[in-house]
N, C-alpha and C positions, 0 to 999 in steps of 0.2 A: 627654582626659588625658596627659599627656608624663608619662614616668619620668626615667631616670639619662640626662643625655647626656655625651659626650666626645670627644674628637679624636685621633683614629688616622694616622698616619703608614704607608699599605700601600707605599710604594715605596721606606723604610728597611728591607731585609728582612736585610741585611747590615751591620748598622751599623759595626762596624771598617773594613770596604772605604768605607763611604760618607764615615767621619773622614778617610781618609787622602786620600779623591778632594778633600772640601772644603779639607782644610788645604792640599793641594798648589794646588788653584786660586788660593786665596787668596795666597799666597807667589807664585807667577804673576804674579798680576795687580798685586800690591806693587812686583814687580820690574821689569816693564812700563813703570808710572806712574814709577817711581824715576827712571828717566832723562829722561822728558817734563818732569818737576819742575824739574830741573836746567837745561833748556835752556830753557824756557820762565817765563811767569809764574805767579807762586804762585797766583795767584787762577784764572786759567784751568784749572790742571792739576788744582785740587780739583774744580771742578765736571765734568771730563770722568770724575775718577776717581769722583764719585762717581754718575754716570749711569751709568759701566760697572759699578760695585758694583751700583748697582740693578738693570740686566737681568741680572747673574749672578745676583743673588739670587731673583727672579721665575722665572729658569730653576729655579734650586734647587727652587723651590716646587713646580714642575710636575713634576719629576724625584721629589719625596720622596712627591707624590699623598697631599696632606694630604684627611681626609674626616673629616666631623662626623657622627657618628650618637647617635642618640637612639632609646630604647626608650621607644614609644608604646603604650597603652592605650586602645580606642575602643569606647563601649557603644552597641549598636546598641538602641534602644527596641524591645518586643515590637510586632508587627501584628497588630491587630483588622480582618477584613474585615468590611465589613457591605454586606449585599445589600438593596437596595430594588427592591420587584415594582414598576416601573411601567409595567405593561400594562394595556388597556385597563378589564379588570374593575374596576381599583382605583379608576375616575373613577366606581364605584358610591356613592351616599352611606350614610353610615352614622350612629349616633345623634349627636346634638348638631350636626346642621345640616352637618357636615363629611364630605367624601369620603375614602375608605378612604386615598387617596394622600396629601393632606394629614393626616391622621391617621399615617400611617407617615414623613413626613419630619419631624413633629415628633418623633414618637418618636426618629430617628435622630438627630436634633441633642441632644435629652436623653441619651440613650447616647452621644454622644460626648462631651458635656460630662464625665459621671460617669466614663468611664474616662479620659482626658486630663488632667481637672486633680485628681485624686488627687495630695495634695503628700508621699508618703510610698509606699515600696517602689519596685520596678520600675516604669518607665514603661512604657507601651503607647498605640498608634499608632494612628485608627481612617482605613481605608481606606476610600471609599466607592466601590458597584459598582450597575449596572443589572444587569434581571431578566435583559442577555444575558452577562453577566458580564464588560463593559464597565468600566473604570475611569471615575470623572467627578470628578476633580480640581476642574474647573470649577463644580461645584455640578449638582445633579440637574435633570431638564426642569422646566417649569412644568407641564407636562402629562404624565397617563399616555398615551403612545400606541402601545406594543408590540402587536403584536396576536398574539403568539405567548409562551406561557409554559411554559417547561422549567425547573424549579427544580432538578431534579438537574445539568443541564449548567450552569447558573448559579454554583451551588455551587463544582463542579467548576474550572469557567475562573477563578472568583473566586482558587481555593485557587491554583490555576495560578501565578497573578501572581505572586502572593508566595511562592512556593515558595523563593525563595533567603532570604528573611526569617525571623527566629525569631518564625511567625505561631503563633498562640495559641489562633485559635478562628474560625469564619465565622459572622456574627449573618444571619437571614433575616427581613426584614418583609416580609407577604405575607397577601394572602386565602387562600393555599392553591389558588387555581383552576390546575389546570395540565390543558391539552391536548396536551403531548407524548407520553402514554402508556410514560412509562419505569419500570419498577420502583422503589420504593422502594430497595430492596436493595443498587440502583447506586450510590447514592451515597456508601456505605462504600470502594467503589474509586476513588472519583472524588477525595475527600477524604479527607487523612491526619488530620486534627482535629475536636475535637469541633463539630457544627453546632448552634446555639443560636435558637430560633426565636418571633418574636414574631408572634400572629396575632390575630385577631377571634373573638369567641364568634360559634359558629354561631345561625342566627335564623331565623325563620319554618319551621322544620321541622314539617309536621303529621302525622297518623298515616294519612294514604293510603301509598299503594305505591309504591314506587321500583326498578322494575330497572335493573341496571346490569353492562355487562361489565368486571370487573375486573381480567381481565390476559387477556393472549393470548400463547400459546407455540407454538412451529412450528419446524423447521428453517430455516435460511437459505436454502437450494436444496434443488431436486429432478429430477429428469430427468423430460422430457416423457413424456406418457402412463403416469406413475409416481403411484401413489396418495400424497398429502403428507397428515400426521397433523398435524391444529391441535388443542391441546388449550387450554379456553374454560374461563375460569372466571366463574360468573354469580352476582352479589350481589343481596339483597333487602331493602328497607328497609323497614320498616311491619309492622302486627299483623297482618292475614289472609296465610293461606296463599293460594296460588295456584301456575297455570302460566305458563310464556311461550315462545316458540319463538325457539329460536337459529339464525342463518343464517349462513353465511359467502356474500360478495355481490362479483360482479365488475359494476362499474357496477351496472346492473339487474337482472344476471342472477343467481338464485340457484344456487349450485353446490352446495350441502350444508345440511341443516336435521335440526332434532329438536330433542324437547321435553326440557325440565327440570321439576320438581315440587319447590318449598322450603316448608317450613312455616311455624310463625308465627313473627312475629318477625323479629329481623335475623339472617339466615342468608347462606350461601354453597354454592357445590356446581361441580363440574367436569364438563364433557362433553367428551369427544373426537368432531370431526368429520372427514372424509376428503374429499378431492376430488383429481379427476385432469386436471392442468393439459394442454392438446389443443394448445400450440404452445410454443414457447423465447422467452425474451425475459424482462424484469424488470417486474411487474408489484406495483399495490398493490391488496390486498384489503380488503374492510370485513367485522367482524363485526357483527349484528346481535341484538339481543335485543330482543322485543314480549310484554308481559305481554297477558293478556284484560281487564284492568281498565285504568281511565285512570289515567297515572300525574303527579307532580307536576314532573318533567321528563324531555325525553327527549334533553338532550346528550350524557347520561352512556350511551346506550344503544348506541351504534357505537362500536368501535376500528378502526383499521387496521393492518395490515402489511404489509412487502414481501417478497416471495417471489421468487428468483431461478429462473427455469426454465431447464436446461440442456437440449442435444440428447441425446439418447439415444448411450450409449457405443459405441464402435467395437467390432463383433462380430467376434470372428476364432475363428475353424478350425485348430488347428497340428496336423500328423498330421506326427509325426517316425516315422525308420524303427527307432531304437535311441538309448541314454543316450550322449550325449554332449557336450562343453562349450558347443557352440556353441546345444543345447539347453536346457541349464540357465542359463545368463548369458541368455538372451534370453525364457525364459520367466519369470522373476525380473524382469528390466525391465519388462515387457511387463504384469507382475501389480501391480507399482508403481503403474502408468499409471493416475491416477483416470477418464480417459478410455476406458477399454479394457477390455473384458469378455471376456475369451480363454477357450476349452475347449481345451485340448491331450489328445492321444493318442499315446502309445508305445508300439510292438512290449516286449511283457516279455520274447520270448525272443530269445535273440543270434542276428545273420543268418545266422552261417554253420553254423549247427544247424537243427533239423526246426522249422519255424514255418508257422503259418496263414494263409492270405491273408486279406484283408476279407470275400471273399464278397458283397461287392457291399453291407456293410452299412455303411459309413461315409459315404460320400459320394453321398447317395440323395438327391432333388430337395427332400423333407421337410425335411432336415436343413439342407441349402443355405441355404435360403428363411431361415433365422431366422441368415444369418452373412455382415457385410461383406467379408470378407477371409478368404481360403482361404489355408494358410502349408503347403507339402511341404519334408518334411526329405530326408535320406537314406535310400533306400530301391529295391529293385528295380520294374522297371515292372510285373511281373506280382504285386505284391501289390496292386494297386487290379483290379478287376473291370471288363469292357467296359460295361457299365450304367454304373458311376461316373464313365468318362470321358465319355460321352456325357452325364451329369446336368452334370459339370463345366465342358463345354464351352458348355451351353447358357445354364448360370449365370452363365458371364464373358459371352456376349453379351448377357446382359441388364442391365450394367449394373453388375458386380463387379467384385471385382480379387483375381489368382491372384499368387501369390509362391512361387518357387521356388528352394531354395537348394540352393548344390554339395554335392558331396559323392561318393565313390568310387564308389557303386554306381548313383546317378540319375544320372550322368553316364558311366557304364562303359558296356561291351558289353550288359549284362541290366538298363540303366536306361531313361530316358523316349524315348528314339530308336526305338525299334521298340511306340511305344503311341501311340494318337490325341493324346495330350496334347503329343508332338512338331506337330503340327500348329497348335495357337495359341500355341505359345510362339516369343519373338521370337530366337531362335537356331538355329541348324543344329548339329547334333550330331556327331561326329566318327564314321566307318563304320571307321577302323582308326587305328592308330597308338597313343600315349599317351593318356590322356585328364585327367590328373591331372599337374601340377608342383606340384614340392615345395620349391622352391628361394623360399625370404622375398623378399617383395617389398612396398613402399610403395604403397599406390594412387594412381596418379595420374587426375586428373580431368581429361575432357575440357571443351573450351568449352559445350557442354551441359549437361556436368556441374557444371561451376562455376556454372549460372544455374539448375539445379533444387535445387525445396524441397529433397529427400530428402539432398542435402549440404549445405543453410543450417544453418551453426551459428550465428552471430553475427550475422547481418545485412551485416555488411562482408564485401566478397567478398576483400579483399586480406586482412584478417585468418582468413577461412576457409581462403585458399590455405595461409598459412604452417601453421596446425592441421591439415590433412591432409599436408603434406610432413612434418611433425614427428611426426606418428602413429606408434605401432607398428608394425613392419613384421608384414602377413600371411604365415601359412605356406603358401606358396603357392596354387594355384587349380585349378577344373577347367578343361580345357581345349575349347573347340569349336571348330568350322569356321570359322563366320564369322556372321555376324548376315542376319534376311530383310531384304527392300526395306518401305522405312517405318520400321523400327523404329530408334531413339534408343541409342547407344553415351555413358552418362554417366561411366563409370569402363575403366580398362585396368590389364593387370600387363604394364609396362614391360619385366619381365625375360623374359619367354617370347613368342616368335613374331617377336623383331627388334625395331630398332627403327623399321622401315618398317610395320610389320603386328603392333601388339601385340596380347595376345590382349583379347578385351572380357572385364571381369569381371561389369558392371552396366549392363542394357540391360533397357529398357521399350518399349512397344508397343500402340497400340490393338487391340484385337480384340471389334470388334461396339462397343456401348456400354461394354464396360469395358476393363480393362488388365490384360495380362500383364508379371512382371517376372522377370528371371532374376539373383540375385545368386549369380554362380559361386565365391562363398567361403564356408569354413566356420570361419574363425577370426576373425572380428571379437569375438572376446569378448575378444580380445588387447588390445583398444583400452580394456576396463574392467579387467581383471585387474595389466596390469604398470604402467599411471599408479597405482593404487591401493597397488601395492608401493611404486612411488616416493613415495607420499604426496600424489599430487597426485588432483585431479577427475578422476571418468569421463565429465566431460559431453560430450565428442565420441560415444562410444557410446549414453550416454544419447539425447542430440540426435538422432543417425542414426537410430534406431529409431524414436525419435517420430515425427521428421519422414516418414518412411518411410510408417508404417501411416497418418498424417492424410491424406499424398500419396492413398495409393492408396485412401482412404475418404471421400476429395475434403472433409477435414475443414481443410487446411491453411490459412494464410490467405492466400496468394493463390488459391486456388481458386475456382470460380466456384458451390461448393456453398454458401458462404458470403459472398457478393458484398457484403454490406451491413451496418452498424453504425449505430444510433441511440440516443442519449443525450442526458443533459443534465448540467449542471455539478453539481447535487443534487438530492439525493432530496426533498426536499421546499424551501418557500420561503413567505415572510410575504405577506401582499396588498402590492401595490406594488413588490416583486421583479422584477429582470428577469430573466428564464428566458433560460438561453444554448444552444440546441440545437445539436449537432453531427451530423453525417450523412456517414459514410464509405463509400466504396466499397472491397472488396476486393481490385481488380484492380493487380497490381504496378504500380511507378512507370514501368517502362519499355513497360508495356501502350498500346495503343493505344485511347484513349477517347473519340474519335470519335464515334462512335453510342451514349453513355452519357448519360443524363438522370436527373439525382436531384431529386425533389420532395418536400415536407414539408407538412404539418398537422396542426393541432391538436383533438381536440374536447374541447370543454368541460364542464362538471357538468350542463348541462342540454341536451349532445345538439349543440349547433349546433360546424361546424368553421369554424374559423380559418385560413387558408393562410399560411404562412412561409416571405419571402424567403430565399433562402440565398446566401450570398456565399462565394467560393475561401476556405481555411483553410488551405492545404498541401497537399503532393501526395495528390491522391486524396479531399479530405475538403472539405465544406461545413459552414457555420455561420450559422445565425441567431438572431434575439434575440425573445421575445415576453412582452408584459406582461399576466399576467393581469387579470383585471376583476372575479372575487368569488372566494371561496373554495370547496373542493373537491378532487375527483378529475380530475384531466387526462390524456388518453391523447395521447402523441406517436407519429406514425405517418411513416415514411419509405419513399417507393417510387421506387425504380430501374428503369429501362426502357431496354432493348439492345435495338440495330437487329436485327430478324429475331430477337427473342428473347422469351420472356415475361418480366411485368414481375413484380418481387421486391419484399416490403415486409417492414419490420420495424418493430418499434413499443416501447415504453415508457411509463412513467408516473412520473408525479410529484404530490405533494400541495399544496396551497397553502391555507395558514391564514388567516384574516381574523376582522375583529372579531364577527361573526357568531358564531362558535365561541366567543371570547370573551364575549361575553354571553347565551351561550343557559343558560348556569348563572347564577343572581343572587346563590348563597348565598356562606357562606364557609368554607373547607375545613380547618376547625383539626386534624380526624384526620390530614390528609394531613403538615402541619407535626410533628404529634408523631411520626409513625412517620418521617419523617426524621430528627428529633433522635434518637429514642431506638437507630435503627441505626447512631448515629454517637459514643454515648454524650453525648450532649448535652440540653439542656432546652428545654422549651415554657412559654411564660407570654402572657397575653394583654399586649394592645399596649399597654398604660393601665399596664403595673408594667418600660415601656422602664428606668428611670433605676436598678428593682432589680436588670436582670439584669445591671449592673456588677459586682455582688458575686458573682455566679456564676460568671464569666469572668476562669480563671486568668491569673497577671501574673507574666511571664520578663523578663529582659533576654538579650543576648548581648556578652559580652565578648571582644574581638579585641584580639590583643597583635602588634604587629609593630614592626620596625626600621627605623626612616626614618631613609636616609642620604641625604647634601649633598656631593657631591665639590666642594671647595674649589677646586681645581688645574686641575678641565674648565671655565675659566671665560672666556667672552670678555674679559671685562675685566682679567685676569691678561695675555692675548696682548697686548690692546693697550698694556697700560703696558710689557710688555716691549718689543714694538715701539717705541714712542714713545720710550724711553729708550735703544736700541739708535741710532735714526734720530737723535736731537738730540745724543749723542756723534758720531757721524760727520757731523754737519752744521757742528757749532763745529771739528773739528780740520780738516775742509775748509776753514773761511772764514779760517781762521788760519794756513794749511800747514805743516800736521803729518800731512797726510794722505802 
C-alpha cells in the first residue's frame, strides 16, 4: 500500500543562484539565435532554436535532479511453520485403514485452510517443512522414507528458516517417535516461539513392564586413564515392581554396571556409573538397561552418547630459586593451559640470606616419574644435592625433557657450571668474565629457529618473522662460552658477542632418549606485560610457551608422538548416507614421507571389517568414502606404518541410524509431543482436531514503512534525448552551411 507521493528537486539547493543561471542561459540562447534568424530562413532557425532549447532543457533537468518519492507501507503476513513427520515410523497403519503419514498430510491441509482462509483479522501464511527441517514448497513426499527422527532439531531448523519473518508458531504433526536421544528441554533454546503438537492417541499399552533409559548425562570429554562419571536415569512403566541391570557398553564390552530397583507403577530413578577409558580418541558408548522379566519393547532399552577421550595432561615440575617476574608470568600462563598440569616449588627465603638446600628431597627418582618436563629457574648449583643430579640425568636419558632458564645465579660462578648438570646441558658455561649482559635486545631467530615448533606462532614463516622482529625487547641475557657439538642454536642475542659470534639464548640438544634445553633469558614476561599495556594481545608470549612445553613433551602437531589423526565428517548418519573418512599424518609438510604408508578399515556392528581405499586430499592427508549397509555403531581405524619404525593406530566411531530403529517401537508417543509443547508454552491436541488448532494459534502481521525513491534525472532516456537533440541541431546547421 502506497502513501503520499511528491516530486523533489535535489539539485536546486540554492534557488536564487539557479534562477540567475537559468535566466542568463535563456538570454544567451536567445541572443545567439537572433542573428541566425536574421541571416537564414525563418523556418530553419525556429527548428534549430527548438532543438537547442530541448537539449538545454534536458540538461537543466539533469542538473535539477528531480526525484519522485513516495511513502510506502507494506504488510507482511504472519508465518506459521508446519513440520510434518515423514519418517519411516509414520508409514504404520492407524485407525480407519490409513497410515499415520496419510492422516498427517490430511491434517496439514485442513490446518492450512483453517489458518490461511480466515476472512478477517491479521493474515497468516503456512510454510511446510519435513522432519529434517527442510522446506517442501513443492509439496510433501508421497511416502515417508526418512530413517531418523529428531523432533527438536526439526523444530529448531524450521524456526531458523523463518527467523527473519514474523513467525507466530511452529506446528508438529508426528507420532512422537524420536531416536535422536535429545532432551526435551533443549527445544526451548532452539525455538523462540510456542510449539503446537498434533499427535496420535497412544494405543496398544498393556499392563506388562517396560524398562527404558530415559536420559543420559555425562562430560563432553575426559582425560585418558581418568574416571568418567555418567548419570543414567532409568524409567519403568507397568504395575509390578522389579529390578534391572544398567550397563555402559563399548561394542560388546561391558565397562561398568549396577542394579536398580523400582517400585510399583510408572516410576523413574537415577544411577551413577563410572568407567576409565584406556586410550585417547572419540568414541560412541551405549547405556543399556535390562529387566528380569520379558518386556513389551526393547528399542528404548539403549541410548548412545559420544565421549572425547583426551591424552593425559603435560606434567611439569617447576623449581625456582626465588620469586621473580619470569616465574610469576610463566606460572600464570601454564596454569591457564588446559593441557598442562604443573607443580611449582619456590624457595621461600631470600637467596642472599641463610637458606637450606634441598637435602636431596626435591628431585628424587620417585617424584620425577610423575612428570614429563622439569623446569629449573635461577638458583645456586649447591641448592640441589648430588643424588638429585644423578636422578635427573637418568630421568632425561629415559626420554624426558629438562628446561633450564637464564639467571644471575644459575649461570654465574656458583651456578650450574660446577655441577653434574653441566654435562647434560647443550651449552658450555663461562669459567671467567661476565656471565650476564644487561643490554636490551630483540631475539633474533636462526634458520633452525625459524623452522622450530617452539617459535612457530601463526604457521606462516613470513608473518612469524615479522612478529619476532617487532616483539618487545628483553632485558639482557645470560652469557655462555659456546654450544656443544650436536646442539642446535634456535635464537641469539645479536647485541652480545659481536656480529660474527652472537651469544646463543635458545639451545636444544638430544640427551639419550630425551631433550635438554637452555633458554638463557629471564625476561620473556615482557612479551606479555608490555603488549597488554599497549592494549594488544599477548599471543606471542602465550603461543611461545605453549609450543615450547608441547614440543618438550612430544605433543606439538608435528611431533612423532601424535603422528596420525582419523575423523569422519559427521558423528552420525542415516542409512544410505556416504561416510567420508579422513586420515592425516602429523609430519610437517616439508618432511620426507617416502617411507610412510597409511591404511584404514571400518569395523561394522556385526564385527566384520571392511577396508577403505584412501586417496590424497592435501598435504599429508588422505580421504576415503564408505557406505554403511546397516544401522548401528561403527568403528574406523587408521594405521600408519613408518619404515624401520612401529605401526601407529588411531580410531574414531560413528553411528548409523536405520529403518530398524524407526520401526522397533510401533507405538505412538503423545507424551513426548506434550512435553515439547509444554516446554515452549504451546498446546497438544490429537490429529483429528487439526482444524480446531487454528483457533489456538495467535495471529499477527508486521507492517514495514519505508520511502521509495525514483530518480527521474538518472535515466538513459533523458540522456539519449539530450544527445539526439544536440546531434540533430548540429546536422541541420552543417547541411545548411551554418557551422
